[in-house]
Wavefront OBJ file of the C-alpha trace (Angstrom):
o trace
v 2.484 29.963 21.318
v 0.938 28.406 18.254
v -2.177 30.579 18.568
v -0.055 33.760 18.426
v 1.796 32.553 15.339
v -1.495 31.807 13.596
v -2.871 35.257 14.462
v 0.264 36.848 13.036
v -0.112 34.962 9.774
v -3.789 35.878 9.530
v -2.743 39.523 9.778
v -0.274 39.015 6.940
v -3.026 37.414 4.885
v -5.212 40.467 5.469
v -2.314 42.775 4.600
v -1.902 41.083 1.217
v -5.615 41.404 0.478
v -5.620 45.121 1.429
v -2.595 45.679 -0.819
v -4.490 44.144 -3.757
v -2.875 40.702 -3.762
v -4.961 37.546 -3.870
v -3.400 35.138 -1.348
v -5.237 32.210 -2.988
v -5.335 32.701 -6.776
v -7.103 30.051 -8.833
v -4.224 29.878 -11.287
v -0.512 30.526 -11.009
v 1.892 31.463 -13.784
v 3.488 28.918 -16.053
v 6.363 27.313 -14.199
v 9.436 25.213 -14.820
v 10.199 22.191 -12.661
v 13.111 22.945 -10.355
v 14.738 19.588 -11.064
v 14.742 20.366 -14.808
v 16.081 23.878 -14.166
v 18.987 22.502 -12.127
v 19.805 19.903 -14.785
v 19.822 22.579 -17.520
v 21.363 25.252 -15.336
v 24.439 25.933 -17.490
v 22.457 26.414 -20.704
v 19.670 28.482 -19.108
v 22.091 30.744 -17.228
v 24.381 31.183 -20.245
v 21.590 32.567 -22.406
v 19.849 34.426 -19.536
v 16.627 32.611 -20.319
v 13.683 33.711 -18.176
v 12.269 30.968 -15.985
v 9.326 30.556 -13.618
v 9.911 28.360 -10.585
v 7.254 27.653 -8.008
v 6.848 25.731 -4.796
v 6.806 25.946 -1.027
v 9.134 28.268 0.875
v 11.185 25.960 3.091
v 13.735 28.517 4.230
v 13.918 32.313 4.384
v 16.672 34.795 5.313
v 16.432 38.579 5.178
v 19.533 40.758 4.983
v 18.604 44.406 4.595
v 17.461 44.897 1.033
v 17.807 41.231 0.067
v 15.512 38.249 0.705
v 16.845 34.725 0.226
v 14.148 32.104 -0.284
v 14.594 28.353 -0.473
v 11.817 27.184 -2.809
v 10.997 23.507 -3.165
v 8.674 21.659 -5.525
v 8.202 17.937 -6.156
v 11.359 17.717 -8.257
v 13.902 19.675 -6.206
v 14.909 22.832 -4.338
v 16.576 26.070 -5.429
v 17.313 29.452 -3.939
v 15.520 32.579 -5.154
v 17.064 35.978 -4.433
v 14.821 39.052 -4.196
v 16.414 42.508 -4.050
v 14.806 45.849 -3.305
v 16.244 47.280 -6.528
v 14.747 44.655 -8.850
v 11.449 43.675 -7.207
v 8.925 46.572 -7.194
v 6.779 45.124 -4.376
v 9.788 44.079 -2.296
v 8.536 45.590 0.962
v 5.193 43.773 0.737
v 7.008 40.445 0.453
v 9.529 41.309 3.145
v 6.733 42.060 5.620
v 4.308 39.287 4.734
v 6.161 36.170 3.530
v 6.471 33.108 5.771
v 8.061 29.690 5.606
v 5.352 27.383 4.283
v 3.923 29.823 1.722
v 3.687 28.740 -1.917
v 5.128 31.281 -4.367
v 6.081 31.646 -8.024
v 9.366 33.405 -8.782
v 10.216 34.795 -12.216
v 13.806 35.611 -13.138
v 17.104 34.425 -14.581
v 19.676 32.024 -13.237
v 23.014 32.884 -11.670
v 25.471 31.602 -9.078
v 26.112 33.427 -5.819
v 29.621 34.264 -4.619
v 29.527 30.994 -2.669
v 28.663 29.107 -5.863
v 25.020 28.351 -5.003
v 22.720 27.949 -7.989
v 20.030 30.606 -7.643
v 17.261 32.547 -9.347
v 17.712 36.298 -9.658
v 14.042 37.172 -9.183
v 12.412 40.124 -10.899
v 8.888 39.195 -9.833
v 7.192 37.162 -7.125
v 3.611 35.872 -7.102
v 1.811 34.536 -4.051
v 0.305 31.150 -4.939
v -0.970 30.198 -1.464
v -0.582 31.894 1.915
v -0.044 29.377 4.721
v -1.874 30.118 7.959
v -0.414 27.404 10.163
v 3.370 27.361 10.686
v 5.069 24.133 9.771
v 5.637 22.042 12.930
v 9.423 22.278 12.833
v 9.047 26.004 13.302
v 7.485 25.663 16.749
v 7.538 22.190 18.304
v 9.144 19.708 15.925
v 7.463 16.693 14.378
v 8.706 13.535 16.013
v 5.664 11.851 17.566
v 4.850 8.723 15.526
v 1.100 9.014 16.100
v 1.086 12.602 14.822
v 3.329 11.700 11.907
v 0.873 9.056 10.725
v -2.162 11.232 11.432
v -0.726 14.210 9.537
v 1.081 12.312 6.830
v 1.154 15.339 4.528
v 3.462 17.061 7.033
v 5.531 13.920 7.523
v 6.236 13.929 3.786
v 7.389 17.554 3.897
v 10.009 16.849 6.562
v 10.864 13.268 5.709
v 11.886 12.730 2.059
v 12.084 8.975 2.688
v 8.315 8.847 3.296
v 7.686 10.743 0.077
v 10.029 8.376 -1.732
v 8.081 5.427 -0.310
v 4.888 6.722 -1.940
v 6.682 6.864 -5.279
v 8.084 3.354 -4.881
v 4.643 1.996 -4.054
v 3.261 3.534 -7.253
v 6.069 1.850 -9.203
v 5.304 -1.432 -7.421
v 1.678 -1.543 -8.577
v 2.440 -0.103 -12.019
v 5.035 -2.850 -12.488
v 2.502 -5.475 -11.404
v 0.002 -4.158 -13.933
v 2.609 -3.997 -16.719
v 3.896 -7.510 -16.025
v 0.433 -9.035 -16.274
v -0.848 -7.032 -19.241
v 2.361 -7.799 -21.162
v 1.531 -11.487 -20.685
v -1.980 -11.215 -22.019
v -3.926 -10.696 -18.788
v -6.900 -8.330 -18.944
v -7.626 -5.965 -16.059
v -11.205 -6.170 -14.800
v -13.387 -4.644 -12.096
v -15.613 -6.665 -9.791
v -18.086 -5.607 -7.065
v -16.876 -4.052 -3.834
v -20.289 -4.533 -2.210
v -21.407 -8.160 -2.023
v -24.417 -9.989 -0.680
v -22.168 -12.967 0.120
v -18.514 -12.209 0.884
v -16.272 -14.901 -0.554
v -12.799 -15.863 -1.620
v -11.082 -15.810 1.771
v -11.262 -16.837 5.410
v -11.942 -13.443 6.980
v -14.463 -11.434 8.981
v -16.180 -8.859 6.712
v -17.423 -5.341 7.303
v -21.226 -5.112 7.135
v -23.265 -2.128 5.968
v -26.813 -1.439 4.767
v -27.856 -0.681 1.201
v -30.743 1.764 1.574
v -32.044 1.640 -2.010
v -32.337 -2.164 -2.033
v -33.008 -2.371 1.720
v -30.525 -5.205 2.208
v -27.403 -5.745 4.267
v -24.252 -5.993 2.175
v -20.596 -6.740 2.864
v -17.396 -5.027 1.815
v -15.395 -7.542 -0.197
v -12.746 -9.613 1.554
v -10.991 -10.760 -1.634
v -10.178 -9.148 -4.952
v -13.198 -10.580 -6.695
v -12.078 -14.205 -6.467
v -15.490 -15.750 -7.030
v -16.368 -13.055 -9.584
v -13.204 -13.595 -11.602
v -13.911 -17.329 -11.622
v -17.304 -16.502 -13.063
v -15.391 -14.720 -15.830
v -13.531 -17.985 -16.461
v -16.958 -19.654 -16.789
v -17.899 -16.900 -19.254
v -14.935 -17.714 -21.485
v -12.270 -15.235 -20.420
v -8.901 -16.923 -19.921
v -6.600 -14.382 -18.261
v -7.928 -11.710 -15.905
v -6.638 -9.689 -12.962
v -7.820 -6.945 -10.651
v -5.965 -4.452 -8.449
v -8.081 -2.670 -5.856
v -9.032 -2.156 -2.223
v -10.389 -4.911 -0.031
v -11.547 -4.896 3.582
v -11.288 -7.260 6.540
v -12.796 -6.400 9.915
v -10.027 -7.991 11.935
v -7.133 -7.086 14.225
v -4.307 -4.671 13.480
v -0.610 -5.435 13.778
v 2.637 -4.657 12.004
v 1.635 -6.862 9.043
v -2.150 -6.486 8.850
v -4.601 -3.639 8.280
v -8.344 -3.534 7.671
v -8.376 -1.881 4.247
v -5.560 -2.335 1.787
v -4.693 -2.889 -1.866
v -4.769 -6.415 -3.270
v -4.081 -7.997 -6.649
v -5.547 -11.284 -7.851
v -5.141 -12.971 -11.223
v -6.917 -15.979 -12.736
v -5.418 -18.037 -15.529
v -7.462 -20.623 -17.393
v -5.889 -23.911 -18.488
v -3.086 -23.418 -15.934
v -2.383 -25.258 -12.678
v -0.526 -24.320 -9.523
v 2.840 -25.448 -10.929
v 2.479 -22.948 -13.780
v 1.266 -20.395 -11.268
v 4.383 -20.747 -9.114
v 6.634 -20.207 -12.118
v 4.765 -17.061 -13.134
v 4.632 -15.691 -9.571
v 8.380 -16.079 -9.064
v 8.940 -14.087 -12.263
v 6.386 -11.493 -11.106
v 8.041 -10.911 -7.715
v 11.486 -10.520 -9.239
v 10.151 -8.114 -11.849
v 8.306 -5.811 -9.465
v 11.155 -5.862 -6.924
v 13.589 -4.604 -9.554
v 11.172 -1.993 -10.879
v 10.224 -0.605 -7.449
v 13.467 -1.062 -5.488
v 16.166 -1.677 -8.098
v 17.448 -4.813 -6.347
v 16.622 -8.441 -5.578
v 18.458 -8.461 -2.240
v 16.630 -7.248 0.872
v 17.039 -6.991 4.617
v 13.639 -7.740 6.151
v 13.607 -7.710 9.933
v 16.239 -10.247 11.011
v 16.243 -11.984 7.619
v 18.535 -11.515 4.641
v 16.493 -12.346 1.545
v 17.767 -12.802 -2.005
v 14.928 -13.212 -4.504
v 17.430 -14.266 -7.147
v 18.392 -17.479 -5.327
v 16.586 -20.763 -5.927
v 13.035 -20.657 -4.519
v 12.613 -23.523 -2.055
v 9.541 -25.775 -1.804
v 8.371 -26.130 1.817
v 6.044 -29.061 2.465
v 3.260 -28.061 4.865
v 3.071 -31.375 6.728
v 6.824 -31.917 6.935
v 7.515 -28.333 8.014
v 4.982 -28.381 10.856
v 6.277 -31.770 12.014
v 9.874 -30.501 11.901
v 9.228 -27.475 14.124
v 6.490 -28.841 16.419
v 6.525 -32.627 16.235
v 2.812 -32.678 15.256
v 1.646 -34.647 12.195
v -1.276 -32.567 10.920
v -2.764 -35.537 9.053
v -2.750 -37.712 12.165
v -3.778 -35.419 14.996
v -6.763 -33.963 16.791
v -7.852 -30.658 18.290
v -6.812 -31.628 21.813
v -3.251 -32.515 20.786
v -2.770 -29.278 18.853
v -4.196 -27.151 21.676
v -1.743 -28.810 24.035
v 1.106 -28.005 21.667
v -0.058 -24.383 21.213
v -0.105 -23.927 24.969
v 3.302 -25.574 25.282
v 4.713 -23.161 22.677
v 2.952 -20.226 24.392
v 1.089 -19.315 21.208
v -1.851 -16.960 21.737
v -4.976 -17.724 19.713
v -8.636 -16.737 19.551
v -10.626 -19.396 21.390
v -13.990 -18.258 20.029
v -15.204 -20.842 17.521
v -11.844 -22.591 17.717
v -11.691 -25.784 15.663
v -9.232 -28.153 14.000
v -8.909 -25.908 10.943
v -7.931 -22.878 13.032
v -5.706 -25.042 15.234
v -3.678 -26.316 12.265
v -3.424 -22.784 10.857
v -2.110 -21.383 14.163
v 0.451 -24.151 14.366
v 1.654 -23.418 10.843
v 1.912 -19.668 11.529
v 4.274 -20.460 14.382
v 6.463 -22.481 12.017
v 6.549 -19.988 9.160
v 8.168 -17.288 11.334
v 11.357 -19.323 11.256
v 11.581 -19.667 7.463
v 13.623 -17.050 5.533
v 12.581 -17.961 2.002
v 12.145 -17.150 -0.741
v 10.031 -20.154 -1.517
v 6.620 -21.735 -1.766
v 4.616 -23.571 0.863
v 2.936 -26.577 -0.780
v 0.844 -29.502 0.366
v -1.680 -27.589 2.485
v -4.446 -29.811 3.916
v -7.993 -29.653 2.580
v -9.292 -28.338 5.923
v -7.520 -24.978 5.464
v -8.069 -24.698 1.688
v -11.820 -24.701 0.903
v -11.425 -23.319 -2.635
v -8.404 -25.349 -3.783
v -8.372 -28.490 -5.899
v -7.294 -31.678 -4.122
v -3.879 -33.136 -4.811
v -4.289 -36.007 -7.272
v -1.763 -38.166 -5.394
v -3.034 -37.436 -1.878
v -6.666 -36.269 -1.566
v -6.053 -35.109 2.011
v -3.903 -32.305 0.577
v -4.493 -29.571 -2.003
v -2.756 -28.050 -4.995
v -2.159 -24.826 -3.109
v 0.949 -22.635 -2.925
v 1.854 -19.716 -0.697
v 4.816 -17.380 -1.133
v 7.084 -17.520 1.922
v 9.471 -14.618 2.478
v 11.058 -13.502 5.761
v 8.879 -15.675 7.963
v 5.548 -14.674 6.492
v 3.045 -15.614 3.792
v 3.250 -13.009 1.046
v 0.910 -14.455 -1.537
v -1.586 -17.274 -1.949
v -2.643 -19.311 -4.949
v -3.928 -22.701 -6.067
v -5.337 -24.857 -8.753
v -8.941 -23.704 -8.388
v -11.597 -26.176 -7.376
v -13.982 -26.383 -10.356
v -16.104 -29.402 -9.391
v -19.493 -27.863 -8.402
v -20.506 -30.888 -6.293
v -17.320 -30.879 -4.248
v -17.366 -27.076 -3.958
v -20.868 -27.186 -2.501
v -19.755 -29.832 -0.005
v -16.766 -27.692 0.997
v -19.043 -24.676 1.484
v -21.382 -26.766 3.638
v -18.442 -27.764 5.814
v -17.461 -24.108 6.139
v -21.005 -23.149 7.138
v -20.927 -25.740 9.930
v -17.784 -24.055 11.232
v -19.511 -20.659 11.109
v -22.517 -22.017 12.985
v -20.116 -23.295 15.638
v -18.741 -19.783 16.124
v -15.920 -19.493 13.556
v -16.562 -16.008 12.110
v -13.726 -16.373 9.585
v -15.110 -19.511 7.953
v -16.419 -18.908 4.440
v -20.067 -18.322 3.622
v -21.857 -20.473 1.096
v -22.255 -18.729 -2.250
v -24.980 -20.709 -4.016
v -24.879 -18.502 -7.095
v -21.187 -19.297 -7.525
v -21.858 -23.025 -7.185
v -24.522 -22.678 -9.876
v -22.018 -20.899 -12.132
v -19.543 -23.759 -11.684
v -22.315 -26.072 -12.805
v -22.057 -24.576 -16.288
v -18.364 -25.504 -16.381
v -15.160 -23.655 -15.494
v -11.951 -24.732 -17.228
v -8.919 -25.769 -15.155
v -7.729 -22.500 -13.623
v -4.882 -21.193 -11.478
v -5.648 -18.239 -9.242
v -3.248 -16.144 -7.173
v -3.454 -13.118 -4.911
v -0.984 -10.803 -3.170
v -1.493 -7.643 -1.157
v 0.470 -4.491 -0.464
v 2.032 -6.442 2.421
v 4.549 -7.669 -0.163
v 5.598 -4.053 -0.690
v 5.828 -3.308 3.036
v 8.027 -6.367 3.586
v 10.397 -5.456 0.760
v 10.525 -1.898 2.120
v 11.195 -3.344 5.610
v 8.425 -1.169 7.056
v 5.209 -1.856 8.935
v 2.030 -2.088 6.886
v 0.733 1.156 8.399
v 3.918 3.065 7.568
v 3.553 2.030 3.926
v 0.010 3.369 3.569
v -0.152 6.938 2.336
v -2.949 7.815 4.767
v -3.495 4.991 7.293
v -6.760 4.835 9.207
v -6.449 6.494 12.613
v -8.720 7.042 15.585
v -10.666 10.289 15.512
v -9.030 13.190 17.287
v -10.804 16.392 18.250
v -9.434 19.440 16.418
v -9.396 22.335 18.862
v -8.554 25.067 16.324
v -9.406 24.660 12.620
v -6.623 26.907 11.400
l 1 2 3 4 5 6 7 8 9 10 11 12 13 14 15 16 17 18 19 20 21 22 23 24 25 26 27 28 29 30 31 32 33 34 35 36 37 38 39 40 41 42 43 44 45 46 47 48 49 50 51 52 53 54 55 56 57 58 59 60 61 62 63 64 65 66 67 68 69 70 71 72 73 74 75 76 77 78 79 80 81 82 83 84 85 86 87 88 89 90 91 92 93 94 95 96 97 98 99 100 101 102 103 104 105 106 107 108 109 110 111 112 113 114 115 116 117 118 119 120 121 122 123 124 125 126 127 128 129 130 131 132 133 134 135 136 137 138 139 140 141 142 143 144 145 146 147 148 149 150 151 152 153 154 155 156 157 158 159 160 161 162 163 164 165 166 167 168 169 170 171 172 173 174 175 176 177 178 179 180 181 182 183 184 185 186 187 188 189 190 191 192 193 194 195 196 197 198 199 200 201 202 203 204 205 206 207 208 209 210 211 212 213 214 215 216 217 218 219 220 221 222 223 224 225 226 227 228 229 230 231 232 233 234 235 236 237 238 239 240 241 242 243 244 245 246 247 248 249 250 251 252 253 254 255 256 257 258 259 260 261 262 263 264 265 266 267 268 269 270 271 272 273 274 275 276 277 278 279 280 281 282 283 284 285 286 287 288 289 290 291 292 293 294 295 296 297 298 299 300 301 302 303 304 305 306 307 308 309 310 311 312 313 314 315 316 317 318 319 320 321 322 323 324 325 326 327 328 329 330 331 332 333 334 335 336 337 338 339 340 341 342 343 344 345 346 347 348 349 350 351 352 353 354 355 356 357 358 359 360 361 362 363 364 365 366 367 368 369 370 371 372 373 374 375 376 377 378 379 380 381 382 383 384 385 386 387 388 389 390 391 392 393 394 395 396 397 398 399 400 401 402 403 404 405 406 407 408 409 410 411 412 413 414 415 416 417 418 419 420 421 422 423 424 425 426 427 428 429 430 431 432 433 434 435 436 437 438 439 440 441 442 443 444 445 446 447 448 449 450 451 452 453 454 455 456 457 458 459 460 461 462 463 464 465 466 467 468 469 470 471 472 473 474 475 476 477 478 479 480 481 482 483 484 485 486 487 488
């Protein structure tokens, strides 16, 4: 039983303390990374250079007066060999070591008779005594819910998960490098807002005690704030951070996640599409080392020509509905015919068109850009100069999903206020995702904002390229609370 194993380890912990060993020292000895030791093995073993390797014990075998330990750190794994003749406190370690403990081994390198690269240990230091046995030692670790809840254990047993964390770091570092190399300045904007803006989404609400006001967690990466920076005279800004949307969960969507948005003065959506295509290719190569991906049932090559998908023509092709010559009743009939589930609360023409488009996009492999979105679904985008019913908006389409959104930003304060008023009417009719009116932002536009292209993408891009669910790609996804019966 697990409880018996824990009791046994607690006894070993007490034994170490009684013998004068600190099972939890504040500092361990200087150590060499195992990966570096293995790469320099020939040189280090030739000159009998003393090394210090440290990490978790992942395997242990005892044969009389010899203890074989598999020790693993972030960079690799190596075997340490302890013998009764060379290690003065051999018996203490033989009686009280467990798989899962962190130790530091000091010694020289050699190869065993079987040719295994090893450390001939002369000294061992306890770095941390583990009280709970690793799951594989007593029941395995296969349940997906437990794997996500105890992600730190999942990473121990599943190197692919650990690798995913590293790739995600490369993904965002590459994004940052790409933009800064092109003159964009990284900024920080408020996470708590009195008026959430920049997206069609339901926000989280909390209370600010000091100011005694309700505030919202941001639903965009400072879209309206970064546009204020354009008003202030900055010309290239971006932000990478967490944003929050109090909406449903599925394989593609979570409630808190990392987002990037950039804003580029004196640029339009055509320039934005060119830059975004370069960005996606750059970060894909840096994080994954390839431009070719298998995503669900799609084969995607980011190096092929990026297609332009016209919003109106695409919807008409797959559904027969002309979004510029339709009504709510017709679209609802089509949604029912296609067996598309949708939220009927506050349902309106804007949401109807959006649901129809989402049905269509699932059939498009990409890569490419959706263009020609109607004004009704684009309250912050500038109207198309040739057709005022449409906007200068573009969305990245890859593997049947939208993986990025940008547009020539609306900078006419009069029209922006009218668009906000239209959104507020939708909210009053029950549409909780319609945008709130930000009067301060409208005032800022009144001082003048230059022509600007804005674009945003979330970590969903990474999860798609990794061909994983959004939750799998988060280091520690949010989970329901679970009662812990035994703290140790």
